[in-house]
C-alpha positions in Angstrom: -7.3 -7.0 -15.7 -10.8 -6.1 -15.1 -12.6 -8.9 -12.9 -15.9 -8.7 -12.2 -16.3 -7.4 -8.4 -19.9 -8.6 -8.1 -19.4 -11.8 -6.9 -15.4 -11.5 -5.5 -16.6 -12.8 -1.8 -18.0 -16.7 -1.4 -21.0 -17.1 0.0 -19.9 -20.8 0.5 -16.6 -19.9 2.3 -18.9 -17.0 4.3 -21.3 -19.5 5.6 -17.9 -21.2 7.0 -16.7 -18.5 8.3 -20.0 -17.5 10.2 -20.1 -21.2 11.6 -16.8 -21.6 13.1 -17.0 -18.0 14.6 -20.2 -18.9 16.2 -18.7 -22.2 17.3 -15.3 -20.2 19.1 -17.7 -17.6 20.4 -16.5 -14.6 18.2 -19.0 -11.8 17.4 -18.8 -11.2 13.7 -20.6 -8.6 11.6 -20.9 -8.4 7.7 -21.2 -5.2 6.0 -19.3 -3.2 3.4 -15.9 -2.7 3.3 -14.7 0.9 2.0 -11.2 1.4 0.8 -8.8 4.3 0.4 -5.2 4.5 -0.8 -3.6 5.0 2.4 -0.9 5.2 4.0 -2.8 7.4 6.1 -5.8 8.0 7.9 -8.9 8.9 6.0 -10.3 12.6 6.5 -13.5 13.4 8.1 -14.9 14.3 4.5 -13.7 11.1 2.7 -15.7 9.3 5.6 -19.1 11.0 5.1 -18.4 10.2 1.5 -17.9 6.7 2.1 -20.9 6.5 4.4 -22.9 8.0 1.5 -21.8 5.5 -0.8 -23.0 2.5 2.0 -19.5 1.7 3.6 -19.8 0.3 7.0 -16.2 0.2 7.4 -12.8 1.3 5.8 -9.3 0.3 5.4 -6.2 0.5 3.6 -5.7 -2.9 2.9 -8.0 -6.3 2.0 -9.2 -4.6 -1.3 -6.0 -5.4 -3.3 -5.7 -9.0 -2.5 -9.5 -9.5 -3.1 -9.2 -7.9 -6.6 -6.1 -10.1 -7.4 -7.5 -13.7 -6.2 -10.7 -12.7 -8.0 -8.7 -12.0 -11.1 -6.7 -15.5 -10.6 -10.3 -17.4 -10.2 -9.6 -17.8 -6.3 -12.7 -18.7 -4.0 -12.2 -15.6 -1.6 -13.4 -14.5 2.0 -12.3 -11.8 4.2 -12.3 -10.9 7.9 -11.3 -7.4 9.2 -10.5 -6.5 12.6 -12.2 -3.0 13.1 -9.4 -1.1 15.2 -10.5 2.4 15.3 -13.1 5.2 15.0 -12.9 6.9 11.9 -11.8 10.4 11.7 -14.3 12.8 12.4 -16.4 9.8 14.3 -14.2 9.7 17.0 -13.8 12.6 19.6 -9.8 12.0 20.0 -7.0 12.0 17.3 -6.6 8.7 15.6 -3.2 7.0 17.0 -1.4 4.4 15.9 -1.1 2.9 19.6 -5.1 2.3 19.2 -5.0 0.1 16.5 -1.9 -1.8 18.1 -4.1 -2.3 21.2 -6.8 -3.5 18.7 -4.8 -5.6 17.5 -3.7 -7.2 20.7 -7.2 -8.2 21.7 -7.4 -10.4 18.8 -3.7 -11.8 18.0 -4.9 -15.2 19.6 -7.4 -15.9 16.8 -5.7 -18.2 14.3 -7.6 -17.9 11.1 -5.5 -20.5 9.6 -7.3 -23.2 11.9 -10.7 -22.2 10.3 -9.3 -23.3 6.6 -6.7 -26.0 7.0 -4.5 -26.1 3.9 -5.4 -28.8 1.5 -2.7 -31.1 0.2 -2.7 -31.5 -3.8 -1.0 -34.5 -5.4 -1.4 -34.3 -9.2 
């Protein structure tokens, strides 16, 4: 399993997401998602390395799902809620409470409305 990740994200679906977000007044930013294994916050050194590599944000999820979807031939798009400043960027220790609070701010966004399921009858 070695899918080509150069085209992992669908330009078509990105356009749809951008339009729906605009209609709903949701501010979206596009960028490069860096990935670390976790399940711990990244170290300041890892954040500096990812920044050098071009990452705009970093997380412990999403990437596994995108690799699997790409391997399966699925048209894929990803939206992430940036929940906290990275280690070494924030002037305080990172906490789970900060992440949960950020999650509460977006809990009413129902992404399933953006792409209603299609019923396929074979």
